[in-house]
C-alpha positions as CSV (number, residue, x, y, z in Angstrom):
1,M,-139.1,-41.6,160.5
2,S,-140.6,-40.7,157.0
3,V,-139.0,-42.2,153.9
4,V,-137.8,-39.5,151.3
5,I,-135.8,-39.3,148.2
6,N,-135.2,-35.4,147.6
7,T,-133.6,-34.6,151.0
8,N,-131.1,-36.9,153.0
9,T,-130.6,-35.1,155.9
10,A,-128.2,-37.9,157.5
11,A,-126.0,-37.6,154.4
12,T,-126.0,-33.6,154.9
13,I,-125.3,-33.7,158.6
14,A,-122.3,-36.4,157.9
15,S,-121.0,-34.4,155.3
16,N,-120.8,-31.2,157.4
17,N,-119.0,-33.5,160.2
18,L,-116.6,-34.6,157.6
19,A,-115.7,-31.4,156.3
20,S,-115.0,-30.0,159.8
21,S,-112.9,-33.0,160.6
22,S,-110.9,-32.5,157.4
23,A,-110.5,-28.9,158.2
24,S,-109.1,-29.8,161.6
25,L,-106.9,-32.4,160.2
26,Q,-105.5,-30.2,157.5
27,R,-104.9,-27.7,160.3
28,S,-102.7,-30.2,162.5
29,L,-100.9,-31.2,159.5
30,N,-99.9,-27.6,158.8
31,R,-98.9,-27.1,162.7
32,L,-96.9,-30.2,162.5
33,S,-95.1,-29.6,159.1
34,S,-94.3,-25.8,160.0
35,G,-93.6,-26.2,163.8
36,S,-96.1,-23.3,164.5
37,K,-99.3,-22.9,166.1
38,I,-100.0,-20.0,164.0
39,V,-99.8,-20.8,160.2
40,N,-102.2,-18.2,159.1
41,P,-103.0,-14.9,160.8
42,S,-106.6,-16.0,161.4
43,D,-105.6,-18.8,163.7
44,D,-104.6,-16.3,166.4
45,A,-104.4,-12.6,165.5
46,G,-103.8,-11.2,168.6
47,G,-101.2,-13.7,169.6
48,L,-99.5,-13.0,166.3
49,A,-99.3,-9.3,167.0
50,V,-97.8,-10.2,170.5
51,S,-95.4,-12.7,169.0
52,M,-94.1,-10.0,166.4
53,K,-93.2,-7.5,169.0
54,L,-91.6,-10.1,171.2
55,S,-89.5,-11.5,168.3
56,A,-88.2,-8.0,167.4
57,A,-87.3,-7.2,170.9
58,A,-85.3,-10.4,171.1
59,K,-83.7,-9.5,167.9
60,R,-83.0,-6.1,169.4
61,S,-81.4,-7.6,172.4
62,A,-79.2,-9.6,170.5
63,A,-78.2,-6.8,168.5
64,A,-77.4,-4.5,171.7
65,N,-75.5,-7.4,172.8
66,S,-73.3,-7.5,169.7
67,N,-72.7,-3.7,170.1
68,I,-71.5,-4.4,173.9
69,G,-69.2,-7.0,172.6
70,N,-67.5,-4.7,170.0
71,V,-67.1,-1.6,172.4
72,T,-65.7,-4.2,174.8
73,S,-63.0,-5.5,172.1
74,Y,-62.6,-1.5,171.8
75,L,-61.7,-1.1,175.5
76,Q,-59.5,-4.2,175.6
77,T,-57.5,-2.9,172.4
78,Q,-57.4,0.5,174.3
79,D,-56.2,-1.4,177.6
80,G,-53.7,-3.2,175.6
81,V,-52.1,0.2,174.1
82,L,-52.4,1.7,177.8
83,Q,-50.3,-1.4,179.2
84,T,-47.5,-0.9,176.5
85,S,-47.6,3.1,177.3
86,S,-47.1,2.2,181.1
87,K,-44.0,0.0,180.2
88,V,-42.7,2.9,178.1
89,M,-43.0,5.2,180.9
90,D,-41.7,2.8,183.3
91,R,-38.6,2.3,181.1
92,I,-38.3,6.3,180.7
93,S,-38.2,6.7,184.6
94,E,-35.7,3.7,184.7
95,L,-33.5,5.7,182.1
96,W,-33.9,9.1,183.9
97,T,-32.6,7.4,187.2
98,M,-29.8,5.9,185.7
99,Y,-29.0,9.2,183.7
100,Q,-28.8,10.9,187.3
101,D,-25.4,8.7,187.9
102,P,-22.5,10.7,188.4
103,T,-20.2,8.4,187.3
104,K,-21.6,8.4,183.7
105,N,-19.9,10.3,181.1
106,S,-21.4,12.6,178.4
107,S,-21.3,9.6,175.9
108,D,-23.1,7.2,178.1
109,K,-25.6,10.0,178.8
110,A,-26.0,10.5,175.0
111,N,-26.7,6.7,174.7
112,Y,-29.6,7.2,177.3
113,D,-31.0,10.0,175.5
114,A,-30.8,8.2,172.2
115,E,-33.0,5.5,173.8
116,Y,-35.2,8.2,175.4
117,Q,-35.9,9.9,171.9
118,Q,-37.0,6.7,170.2
119,L,-39.5,6.0,173.3
120,Q,-40.8,9.5,172.7
121,K,-41.6,8.5,169.2
122,E,-43.2,5.4,170.3
123,L,-45.4,7.2,173.0
124,D,-46.5,9.7,170.0
125,S,-47.4,6.6,168.2
126,L,-49.4,5.0,170.7
127,T,-51.3,8.1,171.3
128,Q,-52.6,7.9,167.9
129,E,-53.7,4.3,167.8
130,K,-57.1,3.6,166.4
131,F,-59.6,0.5,166.6
132,N,-61.5,0.0,163.0
133,G,-60.7,3.5,162.3
134,V,-62.2,4.9,165.7
135,S,-59.4,6.8,167.9
136,L,-58.6,5.1,170.9
137,F,-57.6,8.0,172.8
138,G,-58.8,11.7,172.7
139,S,-60.9,14.4,174.5
140,A,-64.6,14.3,174.6
141,G,-66.0,15.1,170.8
142,T,-62.9,14.1,169.3
143,G,-63.8,10.6,167.3
144,V,-63.6,8.5,170.3
145,V,-65.9,6.1,171.5
146,E,-68.1,7.9,174.5
147,S,-71.0,5.8,175.1
148,V,-72.9,2.5,174.2
149,K,-76.4,1.7,174.5
150,V,-77.0,-1.5,176.6
151,S,-80.9,-2.1,176.4
152,E,-83.0,-3.3,173.5
153,D,-85.2,0.0,173.8
154,G,-82.1,2.0,173.5
155,V,-83.1,4.0,176.8
156,Q,-80.0,2.5,178.9
157,T,-76.5,3.9,178.2
158,V,-73.1,3.1,179.4
159,A,-70.7,6.3,179.3
160,I,-67.1,5.8,178.0
161,T,-64.6,8.2,179.5
162,A,-62.6,10.0,176.8
163,K,-58.8,9.2,177.6
164,A,-56.8,12.0,176.2
165,L,-53.3,10.2,176.5
166,A,-51.7,12.8,174.4
167,S,-52.5,15.6,176.9
168,S,-49.6,17.1,178.5
169,T,-51.3,17.5,181.8
170,D,-53.7,14.2,182.1
171,G,-51.5,11.9,179.9
172,V,-48.0,11.4,178.6
173,G,-48.1,14.0,176.3
174,A,-45.2,15.8,178.2
175,F,-42.9,13.0,177.1
176,S,-44.1,12.1,173.5
177,D,-42.7,13.7,170.5
178,A,-43.1,12.8,166.8
179,A,-39.7,14.1,166.2
180,G,-37.9,12.4,169.3
181,G,-35.8,15.4,170.0
182,G,-36.1,15.6,173.9
183,S,-33.3,15.0,176.1
184,L,-33.4,13.3,179.7
185,S,-31.8,16.7,181.0
186,S,-34.9,18.5,180.4
187,I,-36.7,16.5,183.0
188,S,-36.1,18.4,186.2
189,S,-37.4,15.7,188.7
190,I,-39.1,12.3,188.7
191,D,-42.2,13.9,190.0
192,S,-43.3,14.5,186.3
193,I,-42.5,11.1,185.2
194,K,-44.5,9.8,188.3
195,T,-47.4,11.9,187.3
196,G,-47.4,10.5,183.9
197,I,-47.5,6.9,185.1
198,Q,-50.1,7.8,187.6
199,N,-52.2,9.3,184.7
200,V,-52.0,5.8,182.7
201,A,-52.8,3.8,185.8
202,T,-55.8,6.1,186.2
203,F,-56.8,5.4,182.6
204,R,-56.5,1.7,182.9
205,A,-58.6,1.7,186.0
206,K,-61.4,3.5,184.4
207,N,-61.2,1.2,181.5
208,G,-61.2,-2.0,183.6
209,A,-64.4,-0.3,185.4
210,E,-66.2,0.2,182.1
211,Q,-65.2,-3.4,181.0
212,S,-66.8,-5.0,184.2
213,R,-70.0,-2.8,183.8
214,L,-70.3,-3.8,180.3
215,G,-69.9,-7.3,181.1
216,F,-72.8,-7.1,183.6
217,A,-75.0,-5.4,180.8
218,A,-74.2,-8.1,178.5
219,E,-75.4,-10.7,180.9
220,V,-78.8,-9.0,181.4
221,L,-79.3,-8.7,177.7
222,T,-78.5,-12.4,177.3
223,T,-81.2,-13.3,179.9
224,N,-83.7,-11.0,178.4
225,K,-83.4,-12.2,175.1
226,A,-83.5,-16.1,176.1
227,N,-86.9,-15.1,178.2
228,L,-88.3,-12.9,175.4
229,E,-87.7,-16.1,173.0
230,S,-89.3,-18.2,175.7
231,A,-92.2,-16.1,176.0
232,N,-92.7,-16.1,172.0
233,S,-92.4,-19.8,172.0
234,R,-95.4,-20.4,173.9
235,I,-97.2,-18.4,171.8
236,V,-96.0,-19.4,168.3
237,D,-94.5,-23.1,168.8
238,V,-96.6,-26.0,168.5
239,D,-96.5,-28.8,171.3
240,V,-95.8,-31.8,169.0
241,A,-96.9,-34.5,171.7
242,A,-100.3,-32.7,172.0
243,E,-100.9,-32.1,168.3
244,S,-99.8,-35.3,167.1
245,T,-102.5,-36.6,169.6
246,Q,-105.0,-34.2,167.7
247,L,-103.6,-35.2,164.5
248,A,-104.7,-39.0,165.2
249,R,-107.9,-37.9,166.5
250,W,-109.0,-35.9,163.3
251,N,-107.5,-38.7,161.2
252,I,-109.8,-41.2,162.7
253,L,-112.8,-38.7,162.4
254,V,-112.1,-38.3,158.8
255,Q,-111.9,-41.8,158.0
256,S,-115.1,-42.7,160.0
257,G,-116.9,-39.6,158.7
258,T,-116.1,-40.9,155.0
259,A,-117.5,-44.3,156.1
260,M,-120.6,-42.8,157.6
261,L,-121.3,-40.5,154.7
262,S,-121.1,-43.6,152.2
263,Q,-123.5,-45.2,154.3
264,A,-126.2,-42.4,154.7
265,N,-125.8,-41.9,150.8
266,Q,-127.0,-45.8,150.6
267,S,-129.7,-45.4,153.1
268,A,-132.1,-43.6,150.7
269,Q,-131.9,-46.5,148.2
270,S,-134.1,-48.4,150.8
271,A,-137.2,-46.0,149.2
272,L,-136.5,-48.3,145.8
273,S,-137.8,-51.4,147.7
274,L,-140.9,-49.8,148.4
275,I,-141.6,-48.7,144.6
276,R,-140.7,-51.9,142.6
């Protein structure tokens, strides 16, 4: 090997190796300090694109789950009002039966009517209940909740039955009166009261079925969100154990590379001994 002064090949190679080790050390430090394998887009351009989509899908799943929770609260409030309506109808049926007692005089019957009239007002009030400004009861297209999207892509939808509690045929409208001016004597038979009670029972059954389905839909969204986050984690999250091992490796190489570069720079001085 010739002895030269102008070109120090060993020092050049050592310098290149040191630069590469230093860059790798910096990359490991960035990953460990951020907790992410993708610090810069250039680290994994394709992985970054996939990660962004998975992350967005997970957030949409969480939002859809939140919407389901809100609609469930709406249905629970609706059921609470229906349960009260059922109790009111039960009391009306009881009043009507007692009103038929032939031993009751007109004053007694007037007292039954007084309570019935108050119950009419209460039924009218119940049919107008709202949840956060949204009507609990009404026919389709009247401002009630009619559906909720239960998938992160918005494709799957659960229909919510519009429950017209104020209807005189499908609800309890035949017994509700804001003025409360009715009389038990105007109810010809118990059949109409039983129909009203059955209508409320049907509404509650539909409400329970809808809550049940929404519960299962929420479970699916929760599972999907967890799996999306898990898949995203495999792309972007750094394995601390593995990366700390790489950090130790690059740290040693940087130190040894620095030492070898120093040695390579000193090797050219051997030429001085030949020209002294």
